[in-house]
Each structure stands twice: as structure tokens, then as C-alpha cells.
C-alpha positions in Angstrom: 2.5 177.1 50.5 -0.6 178.1 49.3 -2.8 174.9 47.7 -6.5 176.1 46.2 -9.2 173.0 47.6 -12.7 173.0 46.0 -15.7 170.4 46.5 -15.6 168.0 43.8 -19.7 168.2 43.1 -20.7 171.3 42.5 -17.5 173.7 42.5 -17.8 174.7 38.8 -16.9 178.6 38.6 -19.9 179.9 37.0 -19.0 183.4 35.0 -22.6 184.1 33.6 -23.6 184.1 37.1 -21.1 186.6 38.2 -21.6 188.8 35.3 -25.6 188.8 36.5 -24.0 189.7 40.5 -22.0 192.9 38.9 -23.8 194.5 35.7 -22.3 197.5 36.1 -19.3 196.5 36.6 -17.9 194.5 33.1 -14.4 194.0 33.8 -15.3 192.1 36.8 -15.9 189.0 35.0 -12.0 188.2 34.4 -11.5 188.4 38.1 -11.8 184.6 39.3 -10.0 183.9 35.8 -7.7 181.1 37.9 -11.4 180.0 38.8 -11.0 179.7 42.9 -14.8 177.5 43.5 -17.1 177.2 46.0 -20.2 174.4 46.8 -23.3 174.9 47.3 -22.7 171.8 49.0 -20.9 173.5 51.9 -23.1 174.6 54.5 -21.7 177.8 56.0 -24.7 179.2 57.8 -24.9 176.5 60.0 -21.4 177.9 61.7 -22.1 180.5 63.6 -20.4 183.8 63.3 -18.7 185.3 66.5 -19.7 189.3 66.1 -19.3 190.1 69.8 -17.2 190.2 73.2 -20.3 188.5 75.2 -20.4 185.6 72.6 -16.5 185.1 71.8 -16.4 184.8 76.3 -18.7 182.2 75.9 -17.0 180.3 73.2 -13.5 181.1 74.6 -14.6 179.7 77.7 -15.9 176.4 76.1 -13.2 176.0 73.7 -10.5 176.4 77.3 -12.6 173.5 78.7 -12.6 171.4 76.0 -8.8 171.9 75.9 -8.1 171.2 79.6 -10.5 167.8 78.9 -9.2 166.5 76.1 -5.0 167.3 77.2 -6.3 165.5 80.7 -8.0 162.3 78.3 -4.7 161.8 76.2 -2.6 162.0 79.7 -5.0 159.3 81.3 -4.9 157.4 77.8 -1.0 157.6 77.4 -0.3 156.7 80.9 -1.9 153.4 79.9 0.1 152.3 77.3 0.4 148.7 76.8 3.8 146.5 77.7 5.3 143.9 76.5 4.8 140.6 78.2 7.7 138.2 78.1 5.6 135.5 76.9 4.1 138.0 73.8 5.3 137.6 70.3 6.0 140.7 68.4 3.2 140.8 66.3 1.2 140.3 68.8 2.0 143.3 70.8 1.9 145.3 67.6 -1.5 144.4 67.5 -2.4 145.3 70.7 -0.3 149.0 70.2 -2.5 148.8 66.7 -5.8 148.6 69.5 -4.8 151.0 72.0 -3.5 153.9 69.4 -7.2 153.1 67.6 -8.9 154.3 71.2 -6.9 157.8 71.4 -9.3 160.8 73.0 -11.1 162.5 70.1 -11.3 166.6 71.1 -15.1 167.4 70.2 -15.0 169.9 67.5 -16.4 173.4 68.0 -16.8 175.7 64.7 -17.4 179.0 64.3 -16.6 181.5 61.9 -15.0 185.2 62.4 -15.2 188.5 60.4 -11.8 189.2 59.0 -11.1 192.6 58.5 -9.2 194.0 55.2 -7.7 197.0 55.8 -6.7 198.7 52.6 -2.7 198.8 52.4 0.2 196.2 53.6 3.2 198.3 54.5 1.6 199.7 57.9 0.2 196.2 59.1 -2.9 196.1 61.5 -4.2 192.8 61.2 -3.8 189.5 59.6 -4.9 190.4 56.6 -4.8 193.3 54.2 -5.5 194.2 50.4 -2.2 194.7 48.7 -2.5 197.3 46.0 0.4 195.9 44.0 0.0 192.7 44.1 -3.9 193.5 43.3 -5.1 190.6 46.3 -6.0 190.2 49.8 -3.6 188.8 51.4 -3.7 186.5 54.9 -0.7 186.3 56.9 0.9 188.7 59.5 4.5 190.1 59.8 4.3 189.7 63.5 3.2 186.2 63.8 5.8 183.8 64.8 5.8 180.5 62.5 5.2 177.3 64.1 7.7 175.3 65.2 6.1 172.6 63.5 5.3 173.4 59.7 4.9 176.6 58.4 1.9 178.0 59.7 1.6 181.3 61.9 -0.2 182.0 65.1 -1.8 185.3 65.4 -3.9 186.9 68.5 -7.4 186.8 67.7 -7.7 190.8 68.0 -5.1 190.5 64.4 -8.4 188.9 62.6 -11.0 190.5 63.7 -10.2 194.2 66.0 -14.0 194.5 66.8 -13.2 191.7 69.1 -11.4 192.7 72.0 -10.5 188.8 73.4 -8.0 190.3 75.5 -5.0 187.7 74.0 -7.2 184.5 75.2 -7.3 183.1 71.9 -4.6 182.4 69.5 -5.1 181.7 66.1 -3.2 178.8 64.1 -3.5 179.4 60.1 -1.5 179.3 56.7 -1.2 182.3 54.2 -3.3 182.6 52.0 -4.0 184.7 49.2 -6.9 186.1 46.8 -6.8 187.7 43.8 -8.9 190.8 43.4 -8.7 193.5 40.8 -8.0 196.9 42.3 -10.9 198.5 40.7 -13.5 195.9 42.0 -11.7 195.7 45.0 -12.1 199.9 45.0 -15.5 199.5 44.1 -17.2 197.2 46.1 -15.2 197.4 49.2 -18.3 197.1 51.4 -19.9 194.4 49.7 -16.6 192.3 50.5 -16.5 190.0 53.1 -13.7 187.7 53.9 -14.8 184.5 56.8 -12.3 182.8 58.8 -13.9 179.4 59.6 -12.0 177.7 62.9 -12.1 175.1 65.2 -10.6 173.7 68.5 -7.2 172.8 67.6 -5.8 169.1 68.9 -3.9 168.9 71.7 0.0 169.5 71.3 2.7 170.1 73.4 4.6 172.9 71.3 1.8 174.1 69.9 -0.6 175.7 72.6 -0.8 177.0 76.3 -3.5 175.0 77.6 -4.0 177.0 80.9 -7.0 178.9 82.1 -6.0 181.8 80.3 -5.7 181.1 76.4 -7.1 178.9 73.9 -6.2 177.5 70.7 -8.0 177.5 67.3 -7.2 176.6 63.8 -8.5 178.0 61.1 -10.2 175.3 58.9 -12.1 177.3 55.7 -11.5 180.9 54.9 -14.4 182.2 52.8 -14.6 185.3 50.6 -18.3 186.9 49.8 -19.4 189.7 47.6 -22.7 190.9 47.9 -23.2 187.3 50.2 -22.5 185.2 47.6 -19.6 182.6 48.3 -17.2 183.5 45.0 -13.7 181.8 46.5 -13.5 179.2 48.9 -10.0 177.5 50.9 -9.5 175.1 52.9 -6.4 174.8 55.1 -5.6 171.1 55.9 -2.3 169.3 55.7 -2.2 166.6 53.1 -1.3 163.0 54.1 0.6 161.0 51.4 -0.1 157.4 51.7 2.1 156.3 48.7 5.3 157.8 47.1 7.5 156.4 45.1 11.4 157.5 44.5 12.5 158.7 41.2 14.6 157.1 39.0 17.9 159.1 38.4 18.6 159.7 35.2 21.6 157.5 33.7 23.3 160.0 31.9 22.7 162.5 34.5 24.5 160.2 36.8 27.6 159.3 34.4 27.9 163.2 33.9 28.0 163.9 37.8 25.0 166.5 37.4 22.7 167.1 40.8 19.7 169.5 40.8 16.3 169.7 41.6 12.2 169.5 40.1 9.3 171.3 41.5 6.2 170.0 39.9 2.3 170.8 40.8 -0.6 168.5 40.2 -4.2 167.9 41.2 -5.2 165.6 43.9 -9.0 164.2 43.1 -11.6 162.8 45.2 -9.3 159.3 46.1 -6.3 160.7 46.6 -4.7 160.6 43.1 -2.6 162.6 40.9 -3.8 164.2 38.3 -2.5 166.4 35.7 1.4 166.7 36.8 3.2 169.5 35.0 6.9 171.2 35.7 7.1 174.8 37.8 10.6 174.2 38.1 13.6 172.2 37.0 17.2 173.0 38.3 21.0 171.5 37.7 24.5 171.7 38.3 27.3 169.7 38.8 27.9 168.2 41.8 31.2 169.1 42.3 30.4 172.8 42.1 28.2 172.8 45.8 29.2 177.2 45.5 27.6 177.6 42.0 24.2 178.6 41.4 21.6 176.2 39.7 20.9 176.6 36.2 18.0 175.5 34.4 17.4 172.5 32.9 15.3 169.7 31.8 17.2 166.7 32.6 15.1 165.3 35.4 11.8 166.4 34.2 10.9 163.0 32.8 12.1 160.9 35.6 10.2 163.5 37.9 6.5 163.3 36.3 6.7 159.6 36.5 7.2 159.2 40.1 5.1 162.0 40.5 2.0 160.4 38.5 2.4 157.7 41.4 1.8 159.5 44.7 -1.4 158.7 46.1 -2.5 161.1 49.4 -5.3 160.2 52.0 -8.8 161.5 50.3 -9.8 165.2 52.3 -13.1 165.1 53.0 -15.0 168.4 54.1 -18.8 168.3 55.8 -19.1 164.6 54.3 -18.0 165.5 50.4 -14.0 164.9 48.9 -11.9 167.7 47.5 -10.3 167.8 44.9 -7.1 170.1 45.5 -5.4 171.6 42.6 -2.1 173.5 42.8 -0.5 171.1 45.1 3.4 171.7 45.0 6.2 168.9 46.0 10.2 168.9 45.5 12.4 166.1 44.2 15.7 166.4 44.7 18.7 164.5 43.0 22.2 164.3 44.6 24.9 162.4 44.5 26.9 161.2 47.2 30.6 161.4 47.7 
């Protein structure tokens, strides 16, 4: 699932500045019709670029050392899990557990950025990113990456992100699929001036997600930055939304009486406070509950109930560099089924 994240303060895309930048290409003004946005408050220059094997080796050693220290700190913290005393009330024990959880060790953040290769053509994949001529877009994925056991994130060897870094398989990169729309004529004209960066950091310790031996380190992509002639023209953040409040939609009475089941996919914007704005229906499907082997058909039966429920969703605000993010094009699915 692709989500576009925009910083709330200075993220309004200005076409005039782009026209000034590309005066020789009039058609370039429609490249970002979807208005992928960026922020002057994103301190990207403070994040060091790893552009040599020597720098990478030093960074990898720091990452591995941090991973091991964090793992050991977690193991020590877990062994001190408080036990419930026979004289203790349940409410007292829950409060004790809460205090214990608040002291969970945090891994110190190490952040840096990588230059991402963008070969033209995606049929013969040689890197995690490529320019898809058919879709007229820079696509970030990898057909040889393995999906992680938790969620839909991908795991890619760092050398498939930036082929100039040998790395010898010591760094694994966790990331989501992303896409940047880019007209073919513009990509062909300005290929040498287009740069894509992955801002990465050391991932938190998760048993199923990393090998914390002395041989490997685990990093995850926080942000993708697309630049043209050294100007940020698009910014996407890879963070998971944390739901705080959710209500189940009311099953429409007529659909219940007629034995109709289905689902609705909605999209919306999550504002700086985590509230929902501008929900709309992407797709609505129905079928008779008794015909479970039949295909779904387009319908609007559940649309109203779904939109009312979606408006009540609440997420934990997402913060980047101390600034709240406005999250656009968030997709959510509501299912409607009748029990036998």
C-alpha cells in the first residue's frame, strides 16, 4: 500500500518554481499533477550521504554494535518483568507493568542516506528501483526481495539499492513499495539531473526481522527523496500508521434483510492531529451471502455506512523532525458479512 506523506507547514507545491527550473521543457509543468510535496523544514542536508565503501564499512560497524547492545539491553529488560505478588490487586499490578513497559530500552538512531540507482527499464531487474517506461514512473521494489513475515514490507540487499557500494551482503534494507510518477520525455531529457535518495536508519530489534550476528545489520527506509537539479520535488515517508480509535460501521438494514454481503475500500487524508479528512469511496462491491463462490459486483449499498465509520477513525500523529505530517491517500477496507 502506497501512502504519500506531506509536511504540514511548507508542503504546497509551487508550479511556478518548477517552470523556472525547467524553462526549456514546457510540458514539465504537469509532471507533478498529483502534487507530491516537500518541505523547506526537512533538514535533509544534515543526513550524511554514504558514497564510499570505507564510509559504509564504518557505518555498518556502528550499526551492528548498536544492534547487539540494543538486543542485550532488551533481553536484560525482559528478564526483569515484574511478577504479581499474592497481596497485590490486579489494578496495582497493571500499573506496575505500565511503569515497566515505559522503561523499555530505545535504540539510539543512526541515520544516513543512500544514492538509489535508477536504471531505465524494469524487465531485467538489476536494482531495487527502476524507471518503468510503460507506467512512466520510477518504481521502487525488487522482484527478488522477500516479503517480510510481518506486514508487506520488502527486504533487499543494500548492493541492490546502490551498486557502487560493495557491502558484501552485510546490510539488509527493509522498505515498502513506492512509485514516483515521471513522464517519459522528462526522464529522458533530465536523466542525469534526477537523483533518488533513501534516508535510512537502524531498525528496532525484532526477532523475526533481523539477524543480529556480527555479520549483518538491519536498516529500514524512513524517507524517499526525489531531486531534480538538486531541488527536492517529491518526498515520501515510509512509516506505519498507528490506529487509536476505530468504530465498526452499522450494517445497513436493507442489506441485512436481503442477505447481501460485501466490502468498501475508502481513501482519506490524516491531518496533523491524526483525524480524518475528505474520505471518499475507492471501490464498493456486493454479492448475496449465499453465493460465496460468485464474483462480487459493483454496488453502493455499503458506501454511506462506511464513510460515516471512516470519519470517526483516529490515528496517532506522525512526527518527522519535530513537525507533524499530513498523510494523504490512506487506504482502508471495511468488510460486511453475515454469519451463518
